[in-house]
CHARMM-style PDB file with segment names, atoms N, HN, CA, C and O in Angstrom:
ATOM      1  N   MET     1       4.657  19.847  11.603  1.00  0.00      PROA
ATOM      2  CA  MET     1       4.981  18.469  11.856  1.00  0.00      PROA
ATOM      3  C   MET     1       6.239  18.781  12.393  1.00  0.00      PROA
ATOM      4  O   MET     1       6.846  19.850  12.467  1.00  0.00      PROA
ATOM      5  N   CYS     2       6.642  17.096  12.926  1.00  0.00      PROA
ATOM      6  HN  CYS     2       6.149  16.229  12.866  1.00  0.00      PROA
ATOM      7  CA  CYS     2       7.858  16.449  13.574  1.00  0.00      PROA
ATOM      8  C   CYS     2       7.876  15.452  12.984  1.00  0.00      PROA
ATOM      9  O   CYS     2       8.633  14.702  13.599  1.00  0.00      PROA
ATOM     10  N   GLU     3       7.436  14.906  12.020  1.00  0.00      PROA
ATOM     11  HN  GLU     3       6.820  15.516  11.520  1.00  0.00      PROA
ATOM     12  CA  GLU     3       7.827  13.079  11.593  1.00  0.00      PROA
ATOM     13  C   GLU     3       8.387  14.152  11.059  1.00  0.00      PROA
ATOM     14  O   GLU     3       8.275  15.375  10.975  1.00  0.00      PROA
ATOM     15  N   SER     4       9.432  12.693  10.523  1.00  0.00      PROA
ATOM     16  HN  SER     4       9.523  11.700  10.590  1.00  0.00      PROA
ATOM     17  CA  SER     4      10.658  12.569   9.374  1.00  0.00      PROA
ATOM     18  C   SER     4      10.815  11.168   8.502  1.00  0.00      PROA
ATOM     19  O   SER     4      10.555  10.025   8.878  1.00  0.00      PROA
ATOM     20  N   ASN     5      11.249  11.551   7.400  1.00  0.00      PROA
ATOM     21  HN  ASN     5      11.460  12.480   7.095  1.00  0.00      PROA
ATOM     22  CA  ASN     5      11.049  10.199   6.507  1.00  0.00      PROA
ATOM     23  C   ASN     5      12.784  10.005   6.701  1.00  0.00      PROA
ATOM     24  O   ASN     5      13.745  10.774   6.735  1.00  0.00      PROA
ATOM     25  N   VAL     6      12.492   7.895   6.847  1.00  0.00      PROA
ATOM     26  HN  VAL     6      11.712   7.270   6.819  1.00  0.00      PROA
ATOM     27  CA  VAL     6      13.631   7.267   7.027  1.00  0.00      PROA
ATOM     28  C   VAL     6      14.107   6.833   6.079  1.00  0.00      PROA
ATOM     29  O   VAL     6      13.375   6.139   5.374  1.00  0.00      PROA
ATOM     30  N   TYR     7      15.219   7.003   5.747  1.00  0.00      PROA
ATOM     31  HN  TYR     7      15.814   7.567   6.321  1.00  0.00      PROA
ATOM     32  CA  TYR     7      16.258   6.099   4.559  1.00  0.00      PROA
ATOM     33  C   TYR     7      17.309   5.116   5.167  1.00  0.00      PROA
ATOM     34  O   TYR     7      17.894   5.168   6.249  1.00  0.00      PROA
ATOM     35  N   MET     8      17.392   3.965   3.886  1.00  0.00      PROA
ATOM     36  HN  MET     8      16.916   3.923   3.007  1.00  0.00      PROA
ATOM     37  CA  MET     8      18.486   2.859   4.342  1.00  0.00      PROA
ATOM     38  C   MET     8      19.432   3.175   3.739  1.00  0.00      PROA
ATOM     39  O   MET     8      19.054   3.018   2.578  1.00  0.00      PROA
ATOM     40  N   LYS     9      21.045   3.735   3.678  1.00  0.00      PROA
ATOM     41  HN  LYS     9      21.352   3.862   4.622  1.00  0.00      PROA
ATOM     42  CA  LYS     9      22.058   3.824   2.809  1.00  0.00      PROA
ATOM     43  C   LYS     9      22.208   2.280   2.936  1.00  0.00      PROA
ATOM     44  O   LYS     9      21.903   1.557   3.884  1.00  0.00      PROA
ATOM     45  N   HSD    10      22.823   1.927   1.591  1.00  0.00      PROA
ATOM     46  HN  HSD    10      23.071   2.515   0.820  1.00  0.00      PROA
ATOM     47  CA  HSD    10      23.311   0.758   0.663  1.00  0.00      PROA
ATOM     48  C   HSD    10      24.296   1.689  -0.256  1.00  0.00      PROA
ATOM     49  O   HSD    10      23.963   2.418  -1.191  1.00  0.00      PROA
ATOM     50  N   ASP    11      25.830   1.416   0.369  1.00  0.00      PROA
ATOM     51  HN  ASP    11      26.100   0.823   1.128  1.00  0.00      PROA
ATOM     52  CA  ASP    11      26.676   1.859  -0.993  1.00  0.00      PROA
ATOM     53  C   ASP    11      27.093   2.721  -1.888  1.00  0.00      PROA
ATOM     54  O   ASP    11      27.605   2.646  -3.004  1.00  0.00      PROA
ATOM     55  N   GLY    12      26.571   4.071  -0.732  1.00  0.00      PROA
ATOM     56  HN  GLY    12      26.155   4.132   0.176  1.00  0.00      PROA
ATOM     57  CA  GLY    12      25.905   5.485  -1.087  1.00  0.00      PROA
ATOM     58  C   GLY    12      24.757   5.598  -1.439  1.00  0.00      PROA
ATOM     59  O   GLY    12      24.255   6.711  -1.594  1.00  0.00      PROA
ATOM     60  N   THR    13      24.015   4.344  -1.667  1.00  0.00      PROA
ATOM     61  HN  THR    13      24.423   3.440  -1.541  1.00  0.00      PROA
ATOM     62  CA  THR    13      22.565   4.945  -2.373  1.00  0.00      PROA
ATOM     63  C   THR    13      21.437   4.808  -1.384  1.00  0.00      PROA
ATOM     64  O   THR    13      21.281   3.761  -0.756  1.00  0.00      PROA
ATOM     65  N   GLU    14      20.620   5.892  -1.232  1.00  0.00      PROA
ATOM     66  HN  GLU    14      20.747   6.742  -1.742  1.00  0.00      PROA
ATOM     67  CA  GLU    14      19.643   5.810   0.164  1.00  0.00      PROA
ATOM     68  C   GLU    14      18.383   5.133  -0.506  1.00  0.00      PROA
ATOM     69  O   GLU    14      17.876   5.180  -1.627  1.00  0.00      PROA
ATOM     70  N   GLU    15      18.177   4.649   0.374  1.00  0.00      PROA
ATOM     71  HN  GLU    15      18.589   4.611   1.284  1.00  0.00      PROA
ATOM     72  CA  GLU    15      16.231   3.817  -0.154  1.00  0.00      PROA
ATOM     73  C   GLU    15      15.241   3.735   1.028  1.00  0.00      PROA
ATOM     74  O   GLU    15      15.209   3.202   2.137  1.00  0.00      PROA
ATOM     75  N   LEU    16      14.181   4.778   0.008  1.00  0.00      PROA
ATOM     76  HN  LEU    16      14.207   5.211  -0.893  1.00  0.00      PROA
ATOM     77  CA  LEU    16      13.597   5.348   1.656  1.00  0.00      PROA
ATOM     78  C   LEU    16      12.629   4.056   2.093  1.00  0.00      PROA
ATOM     79  O   LEU    16      11.960   3.198   1.517  1.00  0.00      PROA
ATOM     80  N   LEU    17      12.864   4.329   3.057  1.00  0.00      PROA
ATOM     81  HN  LEU    17      13.407   5.026   3.524  1.00  0.00      PROA
ATOM     82  CA  LEU    17      11.785   3.316   4.275  1.00  0.00      PROA
ATOM     83  C   LEU    17      10.810   2.937   4.614  1.00  0.00      PROA
ATOM     84  O   LEU    17      10.194   1.874   4.530  1.00  0.00      PROA
ATOM     85  N   MET    18      10.581   4.382   5.248  1.00  0.00      PROA
ATOM     86  HN  MET    18      11.082   5.245   5.316  1.00  0.00      PROA
ATOM     87  CA  MET    18       9.351   4.634   5.558  1.00  0.00      PROA
ATOM     88  C   MET    18       9.027   6.579   5.565  1.00  0.00      PROA
ATOM     89  O   MET    18       9.915   7.431   5.583  1.00  0.00      PROA
ATOM     90  N   GLU    19       7.687   6.811   5.548  1.00  0.00      PROA
ATOM     91  HN  GLU    19       6.966   6.119   5.533  1.00  0.00      PROA
ATOM     92  CA  GLU    19       7.711   8.331   5.326  1.00  0.00      PROA
ATOM     93  C   GLU    19       7.155   8.703   6.517  1.00  0.00      PROA
ATOM     94  O   GLU    19       7.296   7.903   7.442  1.00  0.00      PROA
ATOM     95  N   ASN    20       6.580   9.678   6.719  1.00  0.00      PROA
ATOM     96  HN  ASN    20       6.465  10.328   5.967  1.00  0.00      PROA
ATOM     97  CA  ASN    20       6.285  10.603   8.189  1.00  0.00      PROA
ATOM     98  C   ASN    20       6.422   9.657   9.678  1.00  0.00      PROA
ATOM     99  O   ASN    20       5.398   9.473  10.336  1.00  0.00      PROA
ATOM    100  N   VAL    21       7.724   9.093  10.138  1.00  0.00      PROA
ATOM    101  HN  VAL    21       8.555   9.242   9.603  1.00  0.00      PROA
ATOM    102  CA  VAL    21       7.982   8.423  11.120  1.00  0.00      PROA
ATOM    103  C   VAL    21       7.528   9.182  12.310  1.00  0.00      PROA
ATOM    104  O   VAL    21       8.164  10.235  12.339  1.00  0.00      PROA
ATOM    105  N   ALA    22       6.998   9.129  12.948  1.00  0.00      PROA
ATOM    106  HN  ALA    22       6.481   8.273  12.925  1.00  0.00      PROA
ATOM    107  CA  ALA    22       6.751   9.600  13.856  1.00  0.00      PROA
ATOM    108  C   ALA    22       7.526   9.088  15.649  1.00  0.00      PROA
ATOM    109  O   ALA    22       7.504  10.020  16.453  1.00  0.00      PROA
ATOM    110  N   ALA    23       7.907   8.250  15.983  1.00  0.00      PROA
ATOM    111  HN  ALA    23       7.925   7.492  15.330  1.00  0.00      PROA
ATOM    112  CA  ALA    23       8.910   7.169  16.505  1.00  0.00      PROA
ATOM    113  C   ALA    23       9.657   6.595  16.001  1.00  0.00      PROA
ATOM    114  O   ALA    23       9.489   6.288  14.821  1.00  0.00      PROA
ATOM    115  N   ILE    24      10.748   6.231  16.673  1.00  0.00      PROA
ATOM    116  HN  ILE    24      10.885   6.481  17.632  1.00  0.00      PROA
ATOM    117  CA  ILE    24      11.758   5.330  16.473  1.00  0.00      PROA
ATOM    118  C   ILE    24      12.529   4.933  18.007  1.00  0.00      PROA
ATOM    119  O   ILE    24      12.978   5.684  18.873  1.00  0.00      PROA
ATOM    120  N   THR    25      12.470   3.407  17.932  1.00  0.00      PROA
ATOM    121  HN  THR    25      12.105   2.797  17.228  1.00  0.00      PROA
ATOM    122  CA  THR    25      12.100   2.941  19.470  1.00  0.00      PROA
ATOM    123  C   THR    25      14.229   1.939  18.912  1.00  0.00      PROA
ATOM    124  O   THR    25      14.205   1.408  17.801  1.00  0.00      PROA
ATOM    125  N   PRO    26      15.066   1.876  19.372  1.00  0.00      PROA
ATOM    126  CA  PRO    26      15.708   1.279  19.472  1.00  0.00      PROA
ATOM    127  C   PRO    26      15.897   0.093  20.180  1.00  0.00      PROA
ATOM    128  O   PRO    26      15.524   0.116  21.353  1.00  0.00      PROA
ATOM    129  N   SER    27      16.586  -1.353  19.580  1.00  0.00      PROA
ATOM    130  HN  SER    27      16.890  -1.371  18.627  1.00  0.00      PROA
ATOM    131  CA  SER    27      16.230  -3.005  20.879  1.00  0.00      PROA
ATOM    132  C   SER    27      18.054  -2.975  20.801  1.00  0.00      PROA
ATOM    133  O   SER    27      18.634  -2.451  19.850  1.00  0.00      PROA
ATOM    134  N   ALA    28      18.687  -3.539  21.807  1.00  0.00      PROA
ATOM    135  HN  ALA    28      18.216  -3.964  22.580  1.00  0.00      PROA
ATOM    136  CA  ALA    28      19.690  -3.728  22.116  1.00  0.00      PROA
ATOM    137  C   ALA    28      20.321  -5.035  21.003  1.00  0.00      PROA
ATOM    138  O   ALA    28      21.523  -5.302  21.033  1.00  0.00      PROA
ATOM    139  N   ASP    29      19.391  -5.759  20.080  1.00  0.00      PROA
ATOM    140  HN  ASP    29      18.415  -5.542  20.056  1.00  0.00      PROA
ATOM    141  CA  ASP    29      20.211  -6.221  18.987  1.00  0.00      PROA
ATOM    142  C   ASP    29      20.379  -5.562  17.727  1.00  0.00      PROA
ATOM    143  O   ASP    29      20.623  -6.111  16.653  1.00  0.00      PROA
ATOM    144  N   GLY    30      20.255  -4.550  17.908  1.00  0.00      PROA
ATOM    145  HN  GLY    30      20.058  -4.104  18.781  1.00  0.00      PROA
ATOM    146  CA  GLY    30      20.679  -3.352  16.742  1.00  0.00      PROA
ATOM    147  C   GLY    30      19.677  -2.749  15.448  1.00  0.00      PROA
ATOM    148  O   GLY    30      19.965  -2.153  14.409  1.00  0.00      PROA
ATOM    149  N   THR    31      18.402  -3.191  16.021  1.00  0.00      PROA
ATOM    150  HN  THR    31      18.168  -3.675  16.865  1.00  0.00      PROA
ATOM    151  CA  THR    31      17.248  -3.223  15.251  1.00  0.00      PROA
ATOM    152  C   THR    31      16.568  -1.789  15.596  1.00  0.00      PROA
ATOM    153  O   THR    31      16.814  -1.163  16.627  1.00  0.00      PROA
ATOM    154  N   PHE    32      15.729  -1.388  14.639  1.00  0.00      PROA
ATOM    155  HN  PHE    32      15.529  -1.895  13.801  1.00  0.00      PROA
ATOM    156  CA  PHE    32      15.072  -0.294  14.952  1.00  0.00      PROA
ATOM    157  C   PHE    32      13.541  -0.845  14.746  1.00  0.00      PROA
ATOM    158  O   PHE    32      13.121  -1.685  13.950  1.00  0.00      PROA
ATOM    159  N   LEU    33      12.792  -0.004  15.841  1.00  0.00      PROA
ATOM    160  HN  LEU    33      13.134   0.678  16.487  1.00  0.00      PROA
ATOM    161  CA  LEU    33      11.401  -0.129  15.600  1.00  0.00      PROA
ATOM    162  C   LEU    33      10.568   1.053  14.916  1.00  0.00      PROA
ATOM    163  O   LEU    33       9.956   1.606  15.829  1.00  0.00      PROA
ATOM    164  N   LEU    34      10.290   1.664  13.717  1.00  0.00      PROA
ATOM    165  HN  LEU    34      10.787   1.214  12.975  1.00  0.00      PROA
ATOM    166  CA  LEU    34      10.117   2.639  13.049  1.00  0.00      PROA
ATOM    167  C   LEU    34       8.269   2.660  13.697  1.00  0.00      PROA
ATOM    168  O   LEU    34       7.502   1.698  13.742  1.00  0.00      PROA
ATOM    169  N   ARG    35       8.027   3.962  14.083  1.00  0.00      PROA
ATOM    170  HN  ARG    35       8.650   4.743  14.047  1.00  0.00      PROA
ATOM    171  CA  ARG    35       6.312   3.823  13.780  1.00  0.00      PROA
ATOM    172  C   ARG    35       6.019   5.335  13.299  1.00  0.00      PROA
ATOM    173  O   ARG    35       6.636   6.376  13.528  1.00  0.00      PROA
ATOM    174  N   GLY    36       4.957   5.102  12.617  1.00  0.00      PROA
ATOM    175  HN  GLY    36       4.456   4.257  12.431  1.00  0.00      PROA
ATOM    176  CA  GLY    36       4.187   6.045  11.510  1.00  0.00      PROA
ATOM    177  C   GLY    36       3.278   6.766  12.295  1.00  0.00      PROA
ATOM    178  O   GLY    36       2.831   6.396  13.381  1.00  0.00      PROA
ATOM    179  N   LEU    37       2.942   8.126  11.529  1.00  0.00      PROA
ATOM    180  HN  LEU    37       3.305   8.427  10.647  1.00  0.00      PROA
ATOM    181  CA  LEU    37       1.713   8.877  12.265  1.00  0.00      PROA
ATOM    182  C   LEU    37       0.308   7.693  12.632  1.00  0.00      PROA
ATOM    183  O   LEU    37      -0.041   7.518  13.799  1.00  0.00      PROA
ATOM    184  N   LEU    38      -0.384   6.959  11.458  1.00  0.00      PROA
ATOM    185  HN  LEU    38      -0.101   7.101  10.509  1.00  0.00      PROA
ATOM    186  CA  LEU    38      -0.811   6.055  11.659  1.00  0.00      PROA
ATOM    187  C   LEU    38      -1.329   4.401  12.097  1.00  0.00      PROA
ATOM    188  O   LEU    38      -2.176   3.546  11.839  1.00  0.00      PROA
ATOM    189  N   GLY    39       0.139   4.750  13.139  1.00  0.00      PROA
ATOM    190  HN  GLY    39       0.828   5.444  13.348  1.00  0.00      PROA
ATOM    191  CA  GLY    39       0.271   3.752  13.397  1.00  0.00      PROA
ATOM    192  C   GLY    39       0.984   2.323  12.912  1.00  0.00      PROA
ATOM    193  O   GLY    39       1.118   1.242  13.485  1.00  0.00      PROA
ATOM    194  N   GLU    40       1.411   2.845  11.500  1.00  0.00      PROA
ATOM    195  HN  GLU    40       1.302   3.724  11.035  1.00  0.00      PROA
ATOM    196  CA  GLU    40       2.064   1.345  11.052  1.00  0.00      PROA
ATOM    197  C   GLU    40       2.919   1.425  11.240  1.00  0.00      PROA
ATOM    198  O   GLU    40       3.424   2.545  11.166  1.00  0.00      PROA
ATOM    199  N   GLN    41       4.030  -0.163  11.774  1.00  0.00      PROA
ATOM    200  HN  GLN    41       3.620  -1.074  11.834  1.00  0.00      PROA
ATOM    201  CA  GLN    41       5.435  -0.243  11.600  1.00  0.00      PROA
ATOM    202  C   GLN    41       6.166  -0.917  11.364  1.00  0.00      PROA
ATOM    203  O   GLN    41       5.773  -2.075  11.227  1.00  0.00      PROA
ATOM    204  N   LYS    42       7.342  -0.703  11.208  1.00  0.00      PROA
ATOM    205  HN  LYS    42       7.661   0.238  11.319  1.00  0.00      PROA
ATOM    206  CA  LYS    42       8.329  -1.278  10.509  1.00  0.00      PROA
ATOM    207  C   LYS    42       9.952  -1.632  11.391  1.00  0.00      PROA
ATOM    208  O   LYS    42      10.667  -0.880  12.054  1.00  0.00      PROA
ATOM    209  N   GLU    43      10.045  -2.574  11.163  1.00  0.00      PROA
ATOM    210  HN  GLU    43       9.464  -3.185  10.624  1.00  0.00      PROA
ATOM    211  CA  GLU    43      11.601  -2.754  12.426  1.00  0.00      PROA
ATOM    212  C   GLU    43      12.967  -3.478  11.451  1.00  0.00      PROA
ATOM    213  O   GLU    43      13.095  -4.606  10.977  1.00  0.00      PROA
ATOM    214  N   VAL    44      13.522  -2.725  11.433  1.00  0.00      PROA
ATOM    215  HN  VAL    44      13.418  -1.808  11.819  1.00  0.00      PROA
ATOM    216  CA  VAL    44      15.017  -2.389  10.742  1.00  0.00      PROA
ATOM    217  C   VAL    44      16.216  -2.821  11.316  1.00  0.00      PROA
ATOM    218  O   VAL    44      16.317  -2.619  12.526  1.00  0.00      PROA
ATOM    219  N   LYS    45      17.195  -3.392  10.720  1.00  0.00      PROA
ATOM    220  HN  LYS    45      17.113  -3.556   9.737  1.00  0.00      PROA
ATOM    221  CA  LYS    45      17.987  -3.460  11.397  1.00  0.00      PROA
ATOM    222  C   LYS    45      19.321  -2.290  11.001  1.00  0.00      PROA
ATOM    223  O   LYS    45      19.309  -2.031   9.798  1.00  0.00      PROA
ATOM    224  N   GLY    46      20.231  -1.695  11.635  1.00  0.00      PROA
ATOM    225  HN  GLY    46      20.241  -1.905  12.613  1.00  0.00      PROA
ATOM    226  CA  GLY    46      21.449  -0.968  10.694  1.00  0.00      PROA
ATOM    227  C   GLY    46      21.844   0.012  11.881  1.00  0.00      PROA
ATOM    228  O   GLY    46      21.319  -0.051  12.992  1.00  0.00      PROA
ATOM    229  N   VAL    47      22.690   0.795  11.574  1.00  0.00      PROA
ATOM    230  HN  VAL    47      23.117   0.846  10.671  1.00  0.00      PROA
ATOM    231  CA  VAL    47      23.271   1.925  12.492  1.00  0.00      PROA
ATOM    232  C   VAL    47      22.432   3.261  11.925  1.00  0.00      PROA
ATOM    233  O   VAL    47      21.829   3.420  10.864  1.00  0.00      PROA
ATOM    234  N   ILE    48      22.644   4.167  13.078  1.00  0.00      PROA
ATOM    235  HN  ILE    48      23.134   4.038  13.940  1.00  0.00      PROA
ATOM    236  CA  ILE    48      22.653   5.381  12.602  1.00  0.00      PROA
ATOM    237  C   ILE    48      23.363   6.161  11.789  1.00  0.00      PROA
ATOM    238  O   ILE    48      24.541   6.261  12.134  1.00  0.00      PROA
ATOM    239  N   GLU    49      23.048   6.774  10.788  1.00  0.00      PROA
ATOM    240  HN  GLU    49      22.091   6.693  10.508  1.00  0.00      PROA
ATOM    241  CA  GLU    49      24.318   7.496   9.850  1.00  0.00      PROA
ATOM    242  C   GLU    49      24.151   9.111  10.270  1.00  0.00      PROA
ATOM    243  O   GLU    49      25.211   9.630  10.622  1.00  0.00      PROA
ATOM    244  N   ASP    50      23.142   9.851  10.281  1.00  0.00      PROA
ATOM    245  HN  ASP    50      22.281   9.430   9.995  1.00  0.00      PROA
ATOM    246  CA  ASP    50      22.575  10.915  10.388  1.00  0.00      PROA
ATOM    247  C   ASP    50      21.447  11.050  10.590  1.00  0.00      PROA
ATOM    248  O   ASP    50      20.715  10.242  10.019  1.00  0.00      PROA
ATOM    249  N   ILE    51      20.829  12.048  11.425  1.00  0.00      PROA
ATOM    250  HN  ILE    51      21.424  12.705  11.889  1.00  0.00      PROA
ATOM    251  CA  ILE    51      19.608  12.488  11.321  1.00  0.00      PROA
ATOM    252  C   ILE    51      19.540  13.876  11.266  1.00  0.00      PROA
ATOM    253  O   ILE    51      19.968  14.692  12.083  1.00  0.00      PROA
ATOM    254  N   ASN    52      19.056  14.026  10.395  1.00  0.00      PROA
ATOM    255  HN  ASN    52      18.709  13.363   9.731  1.00  0.00      PROA
ATOM    256  CA  ASN    52      18.780  15.969  10.337  1.00  0.00      PROA
ATOM    257  C   ASN    52      17.332  16.267  10.400  1.00  0.00      PROA
ATOM    258  O   ASN    52      16.452  15.938   9.604  1.00  0.00      PROA
ATOM    259  N   LEU    53      17.234  17.075  11.692  1.00  0.00      PROA
ATOM    260  HN  LEU    53      17.948  17.343  12.338  1.00  0.00      PROA
ATOM    261  CA  LEU    53      15.594  17.126  11.977  1.00  0.00      PROA
ATOM    262  C   LEU    53      15.402  18.389  11.693  1.00  0.00      PROA
ATOM    263  O   LEU    53      14.246  18.667  12.011  1.00  0.00      PROA
ATOM    264  N   MET    54      16.030  19.434  11.189  1.00  0.00      PROA
ATOM    265  HN  MET    54      16.969  19.208  10.930  1.00  0.00      PROA
ATOM    266  CA  MET    54      15.405  20.171  10.107  1.00  0.00      PROA
ATOM    267  C   MET    54      14.668  20.500   8.768  1.00  0.00      PROA
ATOM    268  O   MET    54      13.901  21.302   8.235  1.00  0.00      PROA
ATOM    269  N   GLY    55      15.459  19.263   8.552  1.00  0.00      PROA
ATOM    270  HN  GLY    55      16.082  18.611   8.985  1.00  0.00      PROA
ATOM    271  CA  GLY    55      15.429  18.323   6.868  1.00  0.00      PROA
ATOM    272  C   GLY    55      14.411  17.360   7.316  1.00  0.00      PROA
ATOM    273  O   GLY    55      14.065  16.890   6.232  1.00  0.00      PROA
ATOM    274  N   HSD    56      13.775  16.821   8.122  1.00  0.00      PROA
ATOM    275  HN  HSD    56      14.056  17.203   9.003  1.00  0.00      PROA
ATOM    276  CA  HSD    56      12.831  15.654   8.552  1.00  0.00      PROA
ATOM    277  C   HSD    56      13.730  14.449   7.999  1.00  0.00      PROA
ATOM    278  O   HSD    56      12.947  13.513   7.837  1.00  0.00      PROA
ATOM    279  N   LYS    57      15.046  14.045   7.630  1.00  0.00      PROA
ATOM    280  HN  LYS    57      15.682  14.805   7.762  1.00  0.00      PROA
ATOM    281  CA  LYS    57      15.783  13.302   7.127  1.00  0.00      PROA
ATOM    282  C   LYS    57      15.990  12.200   8.217  1.00  0.00      PROA
ATOM    283  O   LYS    57      16.315  12.824   9.227  1.00  0.00      PROA
ATOM    284  N   ILE    58      15.959  10.819   8.513  1.00  0.00      PROA
ATOM    285  HN  ILE    58      15.695  10.312   7.692  1.00  0.00      PROA
ATOM    286  CA  ILE    58      17.014  10.458   9.334  1.00  0.00      PROA
ATOM    287  C   ILE    58      17.681   9.243   8.397  1.00  0.00      PROA
ATOM    288  O   ILE    58      16.901   8.387   7.981  1.00  0.00      PROA
ATOM    289  N   ILE    59      19.190   9.132   8.028  1.00  0.00      PROA
ATOM    290  HN  ILE    59      19.824   9.827   8.366  1.00  0.00      PROA
ATOM    291  CA  ILE    59      19.265   8.554   7.219  1.00  0.00      PROA
ATOM    292  C   ILE    59      20.066   6.965   8.516  1.00  0.00      PROA
ATOM    293  O   ILE    59      20.784   7.215   9.484  1.00  0.00      PROA
ATOM    294  N   LEU    60      19.633   5.512   8.084  1.00  0.00      PROA
ATOM    295  HN  LEU    60      19.050   5.310   7.298  1.00  0.00      PROA
ATOM    296  CA  LEU    60      20.389   4.381   8.524  1.00  0.00      PROA
ATOM    297  C   LEU    60      21.234   4.004   7.829  1.00  0.00      PROA
ATOM    298  O   LEU    60      21.007   4.223   6.639  1.00  0.00      PROA
ATOM    299  N   LYS    61      22.411   3.371   8.107  1.00  0.00      PROA
ATOM    300  HN  LYS    61      22.595   3.193   9.073  1.00  0.00      PROA
ATOM    301  CA  LYS    61      23.399   2.288   7.099  1.00  0.00      PROA
ATOM    302  C   LYS    61      23.268   1.128   7.629  1.00  0.00      PROA
ATOM    303  O   LYS    61      23.234   0.857   8.829  1.00  0.00      PROA
ATOM    304  N   ALA    62      23.154   0.054   6.252  1.00  0.00      PROA
ATOM    305  HN  ALA    62      23.181   0.274   5.277  1.00  0.00      PROA
ATOM    306  CA  ALA    62      23.131  -1.433   6.882  1.00  0.00      PROA
ATOM    307  C   ALA    62      24.708  -1.732   7.246  1.00  0.00      PROA
ATOM    308  O   ALA    62      25.785  -1.163   7.068  1.00  0.00      PROA
ATOM    309  N   GLU    63      24.254  -2.897   7.832  1.00  0.00      PROA
ATOM    310  HN  GLU    63      23.379  -3.359   7.977  1.00  0.00      PROA
ATOM    311  CA  GLU    63      26.120  -3.409   8.333  1.00  0.00      PROA
ATOM    312  C   GLU    63      26.642  -4.003   7.699  1.00  0.00      PROA
ATOM    313  OT1 GLU    63      27.794  -4.338   7.975  1.00  0.00      PROA
TER     314      GLU     63
END
């Protein structure tokens, strides 16, 4: 499978936002739409800090 877990980093700590994310769509306003395998969606604001495809982990940083 190719899904990843997405985390938000605040002051050096990582908070799990969503598991098994299959797609991430950026918007012009600095938000990302996260979509899971089963159709669940979550919109978050931040910037990409790290993408580790081998580790199935994406870290966003709060602005």
